[in-house]
N, C-alpha and C positions, 0 to 999 in steps of 0.2 A: 220605234226600234224593233217592235215585233214584226211589223210589216217589212222592214228592211231585211231582217233575218229570213223571212219567208221568201223574199225576192232572191236573196243570195243562195238559198237552198235549191232554187230552180235553175240557177245559172249553169251554163255549159262552157263558160269562158275558161280557157287554159291560163290560169294565173301564174304558172311556173312557180308555185310556192314551196319549192324544195329547199335544200340546204346543202352546204359543203360537207361531205362525209369526213369524219375524223378518224376512221379506222378502216384501212384497206390492207388486209394481211398479205404478206409476201407469197403465201402459198397459192393465191389465186393466179390463174393464167393471165397474161396481158389483156386478152380480149375480155375476160371476166372482170378484171379491174375497171376497164373502160365502161362496161355495162353497169356495174354497181355504182360507179361515180355518176354516170348519166341518170340512172334511176333515182338516186338520192337527190340530185339537183332538180329533176323534174317534179318529184313529189308524188305524182300520180301517173303511173306508166305501165307499159306492158313489155315483156321480154318474150319474143317468139324465137326460141333457140331450139335447134333440133335435138333429138334424143341423144344423151350422152355428152352434151356440151357443158354440163355442170350447173344446171339451173338451181339445184338444191343448195350447194354452197353459196351461190350468188344471193339467193333469197335469205339465207341465214345471215350473211354479212350485212345485207340491206336491213334486215330486222334489227340486228345489233346496233347499227348506226341510228335507226329511228329511236330505239330505247335510250341510247346515249344522248340524243338530241333533245328528246321530250321528257325523259325521266318516267315515261309510261311503259305500257306493255304492247306487244305485237302478237296478233293471232295469225298463225299459219294454218290454212284450211286445205286439206288434201282429199283425194279420193280414198275410199276404204282401203285400209291396210298400208297405204303409202306413208302415213305418218310414222310408222315403225322404221322405214328406210330413212326418213328425214331425221329421226332421233338418232339413229346410228351414225349418220353423217355429222350431226351436231356434236356427238360425243367424240368422233374421230378428230374434229377440228377444235375441240375443247370450247365449244360455245354452249353455255348453259341453256337448257330448254327442258320442257316438261310436257308429257302427253296427258291430256285431260279428256275423259270420256263422259263426264257428268257436269261440266261447268265449274269444277273446283280446281284451283291451281295456286301456286305460290311463285313460280318463276316469271321473269319478264317476257320470255318467249314461250308461247303456249301453242301446242300442236293438237289439232283435232281433225275430224273429217266432216264432209258436207252433211252426212246423215245426222250428226250430233250438233250442228250449228245452233239449233234452237235452244240449247242449254246456255248460250252465251249472250251477253248484251254488248252492243257496239259502244256504249258509253264507257265501258271499262278499258277500251283500247285506243291507242293513238296511231296505230298502224295495223294493216291487215294485208296478208298475202293469200291470193287464191292460186294454189298450185294446180297444174293441169286444168286451167280455166276453160279449155276447150270442151271439157266434159259437162260444164254447167248447163249448156243448152239441151242436153239429153235428159235432164231431169224433167219432172212434170212442171207445167207452167207456174204453178203456185210456188214451188220450191225455187225455181229460177228467179222469180220476182222477189222472193224473200232474200236470196243471196245478194241480188243487185241492190236492194234497199238497205240491207245490212252494211254493205261496203260504202254506200253513199253517205253514211253518217260518220265515217272515220276520215281523218284528215289525210293521212299518208296511205297510199294504196299501190299494190303491185300485183299484176297478173303475170303468171308464167305458164307457158305451154309450148309444146314442141312445134305446133303449127296451128294457126287460127283457121281451122276447118279448111283444108287446102282448096276446095272448090266451092266454098260457101261464104260469100262476103257478108251474108246476113249476120254472122257471128261478130264481125268487126263492129257492127252497130251496137250489139249487146255489150261488147267489151268497152266501147267508148262510153256508153251510158253508165256502166258500173263505175267507171273512173271519173265520171262527172263532166264529160265533154258532150258532144252531140249525142242526143238520144237516137234510137234506131229510126224512128219516124222522121226526125229532123235530118238524119243522114240521107234517107231515101229522097226526101223533098229537095235537098240541096244538090245531090249528085246524080239521081236516077229518075227514070220515068218508066211507066208501064209499057211493055212491048206487046203489040198485038200480032206481029208476024210470027212465023214459025222459027225464024232464026233469032234465038235469044240466049242469054246467059241463064240457063236453068239451074236454080239453086235448090230444087226440091220444095220450094214454097211458091211464092208469087213470081211471075215472069217480069223481070226488070231489065233495063239496059241503061248504060251510061248516057247522060245528056251529052249534047254536042260539046266536044272539047273538054269534058269533065273528067276524063279518065286520069290524066296526069295530076290535076288538082286533087282528085280523090286520094291518090297514093301519097301525095305530098302531105295532105291532111293526116293520113294514118301515121306517117313518119314523124309528125309533130308530137305524138305521144307513144309511139311504139318503135322498137328496134327488132329486126328480124335477121336471122342468120342460119344458113345450113352448114357452113364451114367458117372457120375463123377468117379465111381470106375474103369473105363477103364484106368484112370491115377493115381489110388491109392488113390482117395479122397472118402469121405463119400457120400453115396447116400441119406442122410437125406433131405427130402423135394422134392425129385425127384422120385416120384412114380406115374406111370400112372394109370388112372382109367381103368376099363374093356373096351375092344373094342368088340362090337357085330357086326359081319359081317353076313348078310343074303343074300343068293343067291335067287333072285326072278325071276322065269322063266315066261316069257310072251308067251302065246300060240297064234299063228296066226290062223285065220279061215281056211286059205288054205296054202299049202306049197308054197315056192317061185316058180316062173316060171321055167319050165323045169324039175321039179321033181314030182314024184307021192306022196311022203310023206316026212315029214321033217326029215332030218338026219344032224349030225354035218357037218358044211361046211368044205370043203377041199380046202385050198389055200385062198389067199386074195381076189380073184375075187368072189368066192362063198360067202365069209364072207361079202363083201360089198353088194352083192345082198340080203343076208339075213337081214343085218342091215337096208337097205333101205325099204325092204318089210315089216318090223315089226315096223316101226316108231310109228304109232298110238297106237298099242297095248302096246309097252313099255312106251310111254309117258303117257298113261292113268293110268297104274299101278304106275308109278313114281308120278304123280300128286295126285293120291288117297292117297298114303303114306305120301306125304308132307302135304296135306290138313288135315290129321288126327293129325298132330303135333300141339300142342297148342302154343309152343314157336318158336324160330328161327329155320329155316331149310334151307338147300341148295340143289338145284336140279342141278347136274352136267350133262352137255350134250356134245355131240361130234359134231353134225351136226347143221347147221343153221335151217333146218326145225324142228329138235327136240326142239331147244330153243324157236322158235316162237310158236310151239304148246304148250309147257309147260307153256309159259307165258300166254296163253289163258285159260289153264285148272287149273292153280294154283291160288287160291284166294289171292288178295291183295299182289301181288309179284312185284318185279322189275326185269328186265332183263338187263344184261350187255353183249354187243356183239361187235364184231370187227368193225362194221361200225360206231359206236359212236365215238365222239371226245374224246381225253384224259380228257378234262374238265368234259364232261358228265359222263364218266366212274368213275372218281374220286368222283363226287357228289353222285353217286349211291352206290359206295363202302362205303362212309361215312354214308349214310342213313342206310345201313345194320349194319355197325360196331357200330353205336350209337343206334341201335335197334328202329329207327324210322319206319323201315319196318321190317317185320318178315321173309319174304320168299324171296329167291334170286335164279335166274336162270342164269347160267354162264357156260362158257367152261373152262376146266382146263388150257389151254394155256394162258388164260387171268388172272385167279385168283388163280392158284394153288401154287404160290410161295410167301413166305414172310409175308402173312397176318395173324394176330392173331385173331382168332374167338373163344376164349374160352367160349364166351357166348352162343355158338351154340353147340348142341350135337346130331343133327340128320341130315342125308343127304341121298340122293339117287344118284346113279352113273350109267350112261350109260357106262358100262365096255368096256375097250379096251385092247390091248396087251401091252401098255406102263406101266411097273411096276413103273418106276420113277414118272410118272404122277399120278398114283393111290396113291403111297406112299405120294406124296406131298399134294394132295388134302385132303386125310384123315387127314394129320398132321395139316391142318389149324385149326381143332377142337380138335383132339386127341393129346394133347401136355401137357407138364408139366404146371400146373396151371389150367387145366380143372378139375372141381369139380364133374362132372357127368359122368356116363358111356356114351360112344359114340356109336350110332347105325348107321351102314353103310349098306344100302340096295343096293346091286349090281344087277342092272336090265339087263337082257339079255334074248334072245330068245333061243329056243331049238337048233338052228343051230350054236349058239355061245359058246357051252359048252367047246370047245377046248381052249378057251381063259383062262379059269380057270386053266387048267393044265400048260399053258405057264406062267401065273403069278406066280404059285407055284414054277416053275423051276427058274424063275428070282429072286424070293425072296430068294431061297437057294443060288444063286450066290451072292446076296447082303450080306447075312450073312457071307459067306466065305470071301468076300472082306474086310468087317469090321474086321473079326477075324485076317486076315493077317496084316492089318494096325496096329491094336492095339498090336498084338504080337511083331511086329518089332519096333513099337514106344516105347515099354517098354524094348527093348533089350539093356542092359547096354553097350554091346560091340558096338552096333550101335551108341549110344549116345556119345561114346568117339571118334568115327571116322566118324562123320556124313558127312564129306566132301569128303569121299574117292571116290565117283563116279565122282567128278569134278576136281580131282587132275591131273596135267600135268604128263604124263608118262615119266619117265627117260629112257635114252638109256642104254640098258644092257651093262655090262662091256665087254663081249665077242665081241659085235658089235663095241664098241669104238676102239678095237684093230685092226679091219680090215682096 
C-alpha cells in the first residue's frame, strides 16, 4: 500500500476527480457560471481569463463549493496586497473568509500571500487557489518549487491568472505540473525538441520548437485542463459590459548629452551588454522625463521603474509620491499599496516585479514605464489600469533612450506570439471533437493485438 501511494503521488494522469457544484449564485455572469461549473467538475484546473473578467468572484465561489463538498478548508494564495482586494470582494458577495498573516485562522476560506505560504501546512486544506499564478515563476527557484510541491499535496486545485505568460509556453509546463498533470520536462519531451537553427520560438530560456504535427495536439492537451478567454465571446457568450476604453501608447525618447562610453555617437544597442550600458548611462534623462509627465497629471499616476537608482531618483523628482521597493517589509508595502488604492496618495513609484500582478487600479489612467524586453511584465503592468471597469482612456508613456529602440521591435514580436497562443487555445477550447475526448492525452495505451500474439 505504501508503494501504491508512492506511485499515485507521481502520477500525471488527468483523473477528472471533480464534482458537481451545488452552489452557483445568480450574481455570477453566464460565462463565469460556466467556468466555475467546469472547474469544479475538473477538480484540478486553470482559468486564464483576462483582467477584469471576474476571476476573484469565480475563485471564491469555487472555494465555497469545495468547502461544501469536503467539509474542509480552502487556502487562497495571492500576490502581496491582493488578498485585501479578495477580502473586500468576499465581503461584497457575503462569502465568509479570513486573512491570515501568521498561519492562524478559523474560517473555512483562508486568504494569504505567497510570501507567507510557509506558515501553512497543505494537510490542513482540501482545496487551494493560486491567484495570479503567472507571477509564481518570477520567484526564486526555491520558492517556486515550494509552491508547486505545496499544491501537489492538496486534492482540489485551481490556478487563476490573466494570461499564462503570453509569449512563454514554459509556464504552461509549470502550471501543468503544479496541477498534477504532465511535468515540465515531460511536456518538453512529448511535444518539443531543441532547435539548432536561428529561426526558433525564443522563450527567454532554452531554444525549443514543436515536434512535427505536435502543435495542435499540444494546445488540445492544454485545453484538457485549462480554459482561456480574452472576451466572453471566446466561449460563445455576449460581450455586453466588457468593452475596453482606448489605450494610448506613447514612445518617449530621452536624449543623452553624450553617447555611452566607448562609442562616438548613439546607435541602437547590440546585445544585452550594450543595452545595460545604455540603460545605466541614461538613468537621469529618462527619470527626468518620466517625472515631468507624472507631475503634469492632476489625478492618480504610476511611475514604473526597473532599477533601484531609477526608483530612488523618481521618488525625489515626483511631487507627493510614495515609493514601494524590495527592501521594505511586507507590512510597509501593504500599507503603501492601500494608500494608493484608496487615493490617499496620488502618485506611486514601483517596480513591475513588485506590483504588476493582481491589483485593480481602475481609478488610475496614467502611467510612465521604463520599458524592458519582458512583454508579459509590460502586459501585466498596463492591465493594472487598462481593464474592464476602467471608465477613462488609459495613457501609457513608454520611456526609453535612443540606444533602446530595438526593445520596441522585440515587444511587437512577442505580442504577435501572444495573440497566436490565445488564438490556438480558444480554437481548440471550442473544438467539439476535443470536448468529447478531452482525456485522450492521459489514457493508458493498450497493447496492439499483433503484439499480444507474439
